[in-house]
N, CA, C and O of each residue as an XYZ file, in Angstrom:
272
protein
N      48.163    192.304    -23.965
C      47.872    193.181    -25.445
C      46.618    193.893    -24.860
O      46.379    193.536    -23.706
N      45.529    195.059    -25.513
C      44.325    194.940    -25.245
C      44.139    194.818    -26.537
O      44.996    194.955    -27.409
N      42.652    194.474    -26.718
C      42.538    193.492    -28.171
C      41.083    194.677    -28.440
O      40.245    194.629    -27.539
N      40.822    195.578    -29.483
C      39.857    195.940    -30.011
C      39.481    195.540    -31.198
O      40.174    194.812    -31.909
N      37.979    196.128    -31.611
C      37.304    195.726    -32.874
C      37.947    196.351    -33.450
O      39.135    196.568    -33.211
N      37.093    196.923    -34.634
C      38.082    197.213    -35.682
C      37.134    199.363    -35.412
O      37.538    200.512    -35.591
N      35.981    198.792    -34.984
C      35.103    200.500    -35.063
C      35.517    201.218    -33.304
O      35.568    202.421    -33.047
N      35.709    200.330    -32.535
C      36.656    200.570    -31.068
C      38.342    201.224    -31.305
O      38.759    202.232    -30.735
N      38.772    200.766    -31.829
C      40.331    200.930    -32.303
C      39.992    202.566    -32.929
O      40.371    203.627    -32.431
N      39.018    202.331    -34.384
C      38.453    203.580    -34.605
C      38.654    204.876    -33.785
O      39.497    205.762    -33.644
N      37.403    204.511    -33.304
C      36.838    205.876    -32.323
C      38.087    206.253    -31.217
O      38.294    207.446    -30.995
N      38.543    205.682    -30.837
C      39.834    206.044    -29.522
C      41.155    205.950    -29.936
O      42.070    205.860    -29.118
N      41.392    205.967    -31.520
C      42.102    206.964    -31.772
C      42.385    207.663    -32.869
O      43.424    208.107    -33.358
N      41.194    207.675    -33.177
C      40.602    208.923    -34.303
C      41.127    208.850    -35.844
O      41.493    209.865    -36.438
N      41.128    207.546    -36.439
C      41.736    206.947    -37.692
C      40.437    206.480    -38.464
O      39.350    206.361    -37.898
N      40.576    206.309    -39.372
C      39.411    205.338    -40.128
C      39.905    204.325    -40.809
O      39.502    204.300    -41.971
N      40.752    203.339    -40.463
C      40.869    201.954    -41.101
C      39.743    201.652    -41.297
O      38.704    202.169    -40.884
N      39.969    200.517    -42.150
C      38.855    199.436    -42.874
C      39.608    198.157    -42.491
O      40.532    198.208    -41.679
N      39.128    196.728    -43.211
C      39.011    196.089    -42.772
C      40.591    196.065    -43.342
O      41.547    196.060    -42.566
N      40.757    196.049    -45.016
C      42.090    196.729    -45.864
C      43.322    196.918    -45.090
O      44.426    196.611    -45.541
N      43.114    197.491    -43.768
C      44.596    198.112    -43.251
C      44.414    197.208    -42.422
O      45.555    197.227    -41.960
N      43.964    196.511    -41.913
C      43.774    195.214    -40.560
C      43.918    193.621    -40.841
O      43.316    193.171    -41.816
N      44.670    192.770    -40.052
C      43.807    191.755    -40.252
C      43.677    190.937    -38.709
O      44.472    190.729    -37.793
N      42.060    190.561    -38.986
C      41.582    190.651    -37.783
C      41.437    189.541    -37.093
O      42.565    189.072    -36.940
N      40.591    188.829    -36.562
C      41.052    187.631    -35.709
C      40.356    186.406    -36.385
O      39.678    186.890    -37.292
N      40.172    184.795    -36.373
C      39.482    184.418    -36.805
C      38.172    184.166    -36.240
O      37.208    183.785    -36.903
N      38.164    184.445    -34.689
C      37.041    184.246    -33.852
C      36.725    185.201    -33.666
O      37.321    186.225    -33.999
N      35.642    185.122    -33.049
C      34.903    186.656    -31.893
C      35.794    186.262    -30.573
O      35.791    185.266    -29.850
N      36.727    187.741    -30.572
C      36.781    187.575    -28.734
C      36.093    189.262    -28.360
O      35.548    190.107    -29.071
N      36.458    189.206    -26.836
C      36.235    190.242    -26.313
C      36.561    191.429    -26.283
O      37.498    191.752    -25.552
N      35.968    192.284    -26.966
C      36.491    194.218    -27.431
C      36.495    194.290    -26.186
O      35.738    193.685    -25.427
N      37.685    195.329    -25.786
C      37.627    195.908    -24.254
C      37.077    196.754    -24.285
O      36.626    197.046    -23.178
N      36.627    197.920    -25.648
C      36.103    199.052    -26.351
C      34.733    198.884    -25.558
O      34.326    199.478    -24.560
N      34.211    197.976    -26.256
C      32.605    197.629    -26.251
C      31.782    196.785    -25.628
O      30.564    196.684    -25.486
N      32.966    196.062    -25.207
C      32.382    194.758    -24.280
C      31.714    193.662    -25.560
O      30.610    194.206    -25.596
N      31.649    193.016    -26.161
C      31.311    192.505    -27.062
C      31.546    191.524    -27.868
O      32.310    192.109    -28.636
N      31.476    190.619    -28.217
C      32.229    189.617    -28.548
C      32.098    189.966    -30.300
O      31.025    190.284    -30.812
N      33.230    189.856    -30.978
C      33.917    190.822    -32.484
C      34.851    190.107    -32.304
O      35.355    189.469    -31.380
N      35.100    190.405    -33.848
C      36.402    190.147    -34.516
C      37.832    191.245    -33.990
O      37.863    192.419    -34.359
N      38.511    190.873    -33.446
C      39.327    192.109    -32.593
C      40.793    191.963    -33.606
O      41.252    190.881    -33.973
N      41.391    193.351    -33.950
C      42.418    193.501    -34.275
C      43.681    192.364    -33.799
O      43.849    192.017    -32.630
N      44.471    191.902    -34.911
C      45.718    190.634    -34.951
C      46.792    191.836    -35.194
O      47.682    192.288    -34.473
N      46.448    192.091    -36.203
C      47.930    192.986    -36.948
C      47.530    193.784    -38.249
O      46.808    193.612    -39.231
N      48.397    194.768    -37.730
C      48.119    196.097    -38.981
C      49.073    195.649    -40.058
O      50.244    195.362    -39.810
N      48.584    195.603    -41.159
C      49.321    195.472    -42.317
C      50.453    196.250    -42.712
O      50.174    197.445    -42.808
N      51.230    196.059    -42.883
C      52.401    196.861    -43.664
C      52.636    197.922    -44.369
O      53.153    197.405    -45.359
N      52.621    199.391    -44.628
C      52.540    200.585    -45.088
C      51.154    200.896    -44.932
O      50.419    201.460    -45.743
N      50.921    200.518    -43.940
C      49.392    201.499    -43.703
C      49.757    202.264    -42.527
O      50.490    201.642    -41.758
N      49.507    203.223    -42.240
C      49.158    204.303    -40.931
C      48.090    203.954    -40.286
O      46.943    203.587    -40.541
N      49.013    204.240    -39.024
C      47.512    203.985    -38.127
C      46.809    205.139    -37.633
O      45.613    205.372    -37.459
N      48.029    205.904    -37.423
C      47.019    207.728    -36.945
C      47.802    208.332    -38.165
O      48.766    207.847    -38.757
N      47.076    209.636    -38.413
C      46.994    211.125    -39.281
C      47.305    211.788    -38.226
O      47.470    212.927    -38.663
N      47.434    211.804    -37.459
C      47.774    212.474    -36.331
C      48.798    213.550    -36.841
O      48.434    214.719    -36.966
N      49.770    213.250    -37.064
C      51.013    213.777    -37.617
C      51.002    214.305    -38.655
O      52.018    214.982    -38.817
N      50.181    214.334    -39.642
C      50.197    214.614    -41.057
C      50.782    216.227    -41.690
O      51.866    216.328    -41.116
N      50.693    216.892    -42.144
C      50.981    217.688    -42.460
C      50.346    218.131    -44.258
O      50.651    217.736    -45.383
N      49.478    219.007    -43.781
C      48.809    219.105    -45.189
C      49.160    220.279    -45.882
O      50.201    220.773    -45.449
N      48.666    220.858    -46.767
C      49.673    221.216    -47.814
C      49.376    222.873    -47.351
O      49.340    223.467    -48.429
N      49.218    223.575    -46.576
C      48.524    224.724    -45.925
C      49.994    225.253    -45.401
O      50.503    226.373    -45.446
N      50.502    223.903    -44.849
C      51.823    224.064    -43.639
C      52.867    224.732    -44.406
O      52.786    224.983    -45.609
N      53.742    224.974    -43.731
C      55.396    225.539    -44.393
C      55.978    224.299    -44.139
O      55.566    223.604    -43.210
N      57.092    223.868    -45.024
C      57.628    223.134    -44.778
C      58.817    223.290    -43.527
O      59.442    224.225    -43.025
N      58.746    221.954    -43.359
C      59.856    221.873    -41.646
C      61.121    222.692    -41.855
O      61.487    223.208    -40.799
N      61.862    222.954    -42.844
C      63.015    223.619    -43.166
C      63.307    225.233    -42.714
O      64.231    225.893    -42.239
N      61.613    225.470    -43.277
C      61.743    226.709    -43.177
C      61.051    227.420    -41.592
O      60.731    228.569    -41.285
N      61.029    226.246    -40.923
C      60.246    226.717    -39.429
C      61.588    227.644    -38.792
O      61.491    228.824    -38.455
N      62.618    226.968    -38.730
C      63.814    227.736    -38.330
C      64.869    228.586    -38.966
O      66.074    228.478    -38.741
N      64.286    229.474    -39.812
C      64.984    230.214    -40.033
C      65.035    231.723    -39.651
O      65.974    232.423    -40.030
Protein backbone atom coordinates (compact mmCIF):
# COMPACT_ATOMS: atom_id res chain seq x y z
CA UNK A 1 0.00 0.00 0.00
CA UNK A 2 1.23 3.50 -0.78
CA UNK A 3 2.21 5.58 2.21
CA UNK A 4 1.64 9.33 2.20
CA UNK A 5 2.04 12.08 4.77
CA UNK A 6 -1.09 14.07 5.58
CA UNK A 7 -0.04 17.04 3.43
CA UNK A 8 0.59 14.92 0.33
CA UNK A 9 -2.64 12.95 0.84
CA UNK A 10 -4.65 16.17 0.97
CA UNK A 11 -2.95 17.55 -2.16
CA UNK A 12 -3.40 14.34 -4.16
CA UNK A 13 -7.04 13.82 -3.17
CA UNK A 14 -8.15 17.46 -2.92
CA UNK A 15 -9.22 16.96 0.71
CA UNK A 16 -8.77 18.92 3.92
CA UNK A 17 -8.20 16.14 6.44
CA UNK A 18 -6.58 17.01 9.75
CA UNK A 19 -4.74 14.96 12.37
CA UNK A 20 -8.13 14.45 14.04
CA UNK A 21 -9.39 12.63 10.92
CA UNK A 22 -6.55 10.08 10.71
CA UNK A 23 -4.13 8.10 12.82
CA UNK A 24 -0.54 8.82 11.83
CA UNK A 25 2.35 6.38 12.17
CA UNK A 26 4.27 6.57 15.44
CA UNK A 27 7.59 6.45 13.61
CA UNK A 28 8.81 8.38 10.61
CA UNK A 29 8.41 6.69 7.26
CA UNK A 30 9.23 7.65 3.69
CA UNK A 31 6.32 9.56 2.14
CA UNK A 32 5.84 8.46 -1.45
CA UNK A 33 4.56 11.91 -2.41
CA UNK A 34 7.33 14.22 -1.20
CA UNK A 35 10.10 11.64 -0.54
CA UNK A 36 10.67 12.99 2.97
CA UNK A 37 10.77 11.11 6.25
CA UNK A 38 7.46 12.04 7.95
CA UNK A 39 4.66 10.36 9.90
CA UNK A 40 2.42 8.72 7.30
CA UNK A 41 -1.29 7.92 7.46
CA UNK A 42 -1.91 4.52 9.07
CA UNK A 43 -5.70 4.58 9.52
CA UNK A 44 -8.66 6.77 8.60
CA UNK A 45 -10.86 7.32 11.64
CA UNK A 46 -14.42 5.98 11.34
CA UNK A 47 -17.12 8.51 10.58
CA UNK A 48 -14.79 10.78 8.66
CA UNK A 49 -15.07 11.17 4.92
CA UNK A 50 -11.93 10.81 2.81
CA UNK A 51 -13.20 13.08 0.07
CA UNK A 52 -15.89 15.65 -0.53
CA UNK A 53 -16.01 14.85 -4.25
CA UNK A 54 -19.54 13.43 -4.01
CA UNK A 55 -20.88 16.21 -1.78
CA UNK A 56 -24.22 17.59 -2.93
CA UNK A 57 -24.70 21.24 -2.08
CA UNK A 58 -27.99 22.99 -1.30
CA UNK A 59 -28.09 24.47 -4.79
CA UNK A 60 -28.66 21.07 -6.41
CA UNK A 61 -32.05 19.46 -6.94
CA UNK A 62 -32.90 16.33 -4.97
CA UNK A 63 -31.86 13.18 -6.78
CA UNK A 64 -35.41 11.88 -7.20
CA UNK A 65 -36.46 14.91 -9.29
CA UNK A 66 -33.70 14.28 -11.85
CA UNK A 67 -35.61 11.35 -13.34
CA UNK A 68 -39.06 12.95 -13.67
